[in-house]
Structures are given as structure tokens and as C-alpha cells.
N, C-alpha and C positions, 0 to 999 in steps of 0.2 A: 504492500500500500503505502509504503514511504518512497517507495524508490518510483511509482508511477507519479505521485505529488513531485518529485524535485525533476524530474524527467519534464513532464509539463510545465513546472512552474519554478527551475531553476535559477534563471536569470533572474525572477522577481525575488526569491529567497536570498540570495545571495546580496542583491540590493539593501534588504531590510539588515542583516547583517553587518555591511557595512557602517548603515547608518547607525545605528544601534553602536558603536566601538566610537564611532565620530562623537555621540550624545555623552557617552561617560566621556571622554577625554574632556569637553566642553565643562563639564561643571568642575576643572580643574580648577576655574576662577569664581570671583564672587558677582553674582548676579547684581545688575542695576537694570533698570526701565529702558526703554528703548524710546520712549516720550522726552521729550525735553525739559522736562521740570519746568513748564510756564512760559520759556523762550521759544519764538517761530524759530527753526532752523531749517533752512534749504540749503537745496543745491543742485546744476545743472551742468550737464555734459554732455558734450556732441563729441563724436567720433567718425574720422574718414579712414577706413584699411581696403586692407588684401583680405582675400578671401580664399578657400581651395576647399570645394567641396568634394565629398565621395556615397556611394552610396547609390542611389535613385538618379542623380546626378553627377557628373563628375566635369568640375569645370574649374578655373581660374579667373575670379573676377572681383569687383569692387564692393562695400558697403559703406551705406550709414546710419548711424544709430543717434539716439539721442534718449538719456537719461535721467529723469528727476526725480528729487525726494524731497519732503516734507515732513516735519515732526513737530507739532504744535498742541501744548497741553496730555492728554491723552490719545493723541491721533497720530499717524503713520502711514504717510502715503509715499507708493512708490509708482512712477510711470514707467515703462520702457518700450521704444517703438524701432525696431529697423528695418531693412529697405536694402537686399539684395538682389542687385542685377547683373548679365552680361550674356554671350550666347551660353545656351546648354548643350553639353551635348550627354544623348541618349544612349546610356551606357549596353542597353540590349541590342539595339540597331545600329550606332555609333554616327548615326544621324545627329546633324548641327543646326540650331534653329535659332534664332532669337525669340524668350520669352520672358514672363515676369516670373522671375523664379521664386522668390520668397520677399511676403509682407507681411509682418507682425507689430501685433497691442497688446499692451497689455497695463492693465492698473489694478493693483496689488492696498489694501486698506485693510488698516488693526487697530482696533479699538482697545485699551487697557482697562480690564476692570480692577484689578489689581495691580501689586507690584511685578508680577509674572506672568498672568494669565490674561486671556484676551480673546476678542472675537474677530476672525479675518471673515473679508469677502474681497474676490478676485474676480474680475473681468476680463478675459483673453479673445485677439479675433487673430487669424489665420490664415494663409491664401499659401499656399505651398505645391504650385503644380509638378512639379516631378516627383511627388511625393503621391500623386493623385488626390492632391484636394483643391476643390477650385472655392471653398469659405468655410471654416470654424468657426462656431460662436462657442464659450465655454463658461459657465458660471459659477462657480464656487462658493462655500462658506463654511464656518465650523470653527471650533476652538484653536486658540492659538496658545504658546507656552514659550517664555523665553529660559532659554539655558542660561544665558552667561552674557555679559553685555559690556565690557571695561577696554580700557586703553590697546589691551594688546588682545583681544579676542571676544569676537559677537557671536552669537548662536542662538535660534532658533525655531521651532516645529510647528505645523498646522496639521491637523487633521481633520476630515468631515466630507461634505458630499459633495459633486459635480456635476451639473446639467450641460450634457452635448447637442448641439446640432450642429452635423455637418453634410455638406455638399460633395460629392465623391466624384471625379473622373474616370467612369470606366469604356473605356473604347470614345468615340461619338457621342456618348451620353451623361448626362448627370442625375445622380442618384442622391436623393437626400435619407438621412439617418438620425436616429436622438435618440439618446439613453441618459441612464442616470449613470453612474458611477462614484466606487468608494475614492477619497483624495487623499493625499499625503504631501507634504512640501517639509521640504529640513532645506534649512541655510546654516552656513559657516563661514567664518571671515577671522584669519589669523594676519597679523601685524607685525612684521618681521624691527621695524621701525616706520618713522614717517614717512619715509616715501616709498618702500615696498610693503604693498599686502598679496595677497592668495586670497581666494573667494571659491567655495562650492557650494551650489545647489541643487537641490533635487526634486520634482513631481513627480508624483507615480500614481496614476489613473487604474481601476480596476473593476470592469464594469459588473452592476450586481444582475444583471441578466446570464452572465457570459462569463465564469470567470477567467476562462484560457483569452480573452480580450480586456488584455492587459495594454498601459503605455506608460514607458518611461523615458524621462528627462532628463538629462545630467549638464550640468556645466559649470565649467573649471575655468577659472580667469586669473589671472597674476597680474597687475600692475607695477608700475616704478615710474616714478617721478622725476621728471627733466626739468621744472621750477613748482614752483606757485601755481602757476596756470596750466601747466602742459604736462603729459605723461603718456607711455609707451604701455600698451595693455597686449596681451596676449590671449587667446579668449579660443577654446576648444568645449565644441556642441554637441553630445551624442543623445541623437532621439530614435526608440526603440518602438514597433510596433506589432503584439505579439500576430498581430492578426493585421494584417495591410492592406490596401485596397487592390483589387484581384489584378494581378501583373505586374506588382511591384512590390520592390526589397522591404525587409523588416527595419533596417538601418540605415540611417544614416547619418554623418558625419559633416561639422564644418567646422573651420579652422580660421579662425579673425586673427588678423596684426591690426591693432587699430592708433593713431596719434589722437587722443584723447586732448581735447581742448576744454578747461575749468570754469565754469561760471559764477 
């Protein structure tokens, strides 16, 4: 029985083990809240960079990315958007065409109920034609918990539910799909010093109607400041769908090297 479970869900099981290990390590620091203690704090970063894609599309391209964060009182908001563009080579046919590769917008909000516990609400929109997704709208909400938040380390997780509405590209047709999934998110950041930081983020979704239908998103980034207004960022994104769109691969990876402008 256990062997069958691991064979079907081994990748998902391994991810949870890694996240638990991260969680134990995070508790080494003293916990404080993500909120700004009454002071309004915000940041805006714009990034331009080189991108290498592999998986459903193989391409060397460019990207434009915007990150915005706002912390005031008990509320923490984080907005992200990126656009990846270029000629794309279809891995299966070798045919190169000019298409819109990836558009993404996401908004994450968190309201603190106490020093460590809170409620989160997330909204995201995605277009990823190489993976067969014409558009995807997702809304998630649930319980959040801060593990640690100090000058050296920051870590938190959230667990809840997410509703999906997705339009898939199957051949020359568009097919609608919608479902409700169990949702888990985890974030960890470590600062080597004021100029160098590493960050890991995970989002995991498991379809309530079909446990074989699960999706993983891992984002690992390292940033090094050039000065107070500029930085170099290395970003690796790993996306996995255990049941992909028919005719598509399960795994997509994105490697970004960005020049970041801080405002």
C-alpha cells in the first residue's frame, strides 16, 4: 500500500519532507510579526533580464518583472507580475513561432490576527501557451503562520483552499475546467548580509476531486546588491503538473538573470 502511494505521489511527498525540514530550521530565530508596527513600509522593484526556458518550450528570451510590497499595521500586501516574450521553439516538432509565452499577475494579502497567526487571501492570473494554458484564474484563502521574522531570517506558511478556473488549449480547441484544491504555501528568506539574500518559495495544490491531480511551484532566488538602487538577481522557477494538458510535458523550468532597479 505504501509503495503504491509513494509511486503515485512520491514527488509531492518529497516536497513536504523538504518543507518540514525548512520549518524546523526556521524556528532557530526569535519570531516577530511581518506587520510594520504602525509604520507604513513599501518597496517597488523593476527588473529586466535574460531568461532560459525548458520543458514545453525551449527558448532564450527576455523578461520584464515588477514586484511591490506594502506593510501597514496588521496588513501585508505583495504584488508580482511578469511578462516573458520571444520566439518559441516547440520541443516536439522543432518548429519556431512568435507567440506570447507567459503573462502572470499575482496578489498576496495577509491580515495578522495575533503576533504570529493570520488570514491570507491570494489572487493570481496566468497565461502560459507553451504549457497549453490560455488563461488561469485562481483564488486562495486560509490560515497563515509566521515562523520567524528577524534581520537574518524570515519564514512563514499558509494552508487553506483554492478555487481554479482554467481554459486549456487542446489542439485547435479551448476547453474550460474548474475545481477546488487544497492549497499550501511556504516562504523562507535568509540574509547573508545587507547586500546578499537567498529566498525560497513553494506553492502546492492538490485537487479535492482527484488526488493524482496536483501541482507544484518552486521559486529559488538569490540577489546581490550593486548599490542602494540596483541589484543582480538569479531566479530559478520549477513548475510541475502531475496531470498536464494533453500533449504537454509535466515539468517546465525558467532561469532568469535580472538587473533589478529599486525604488
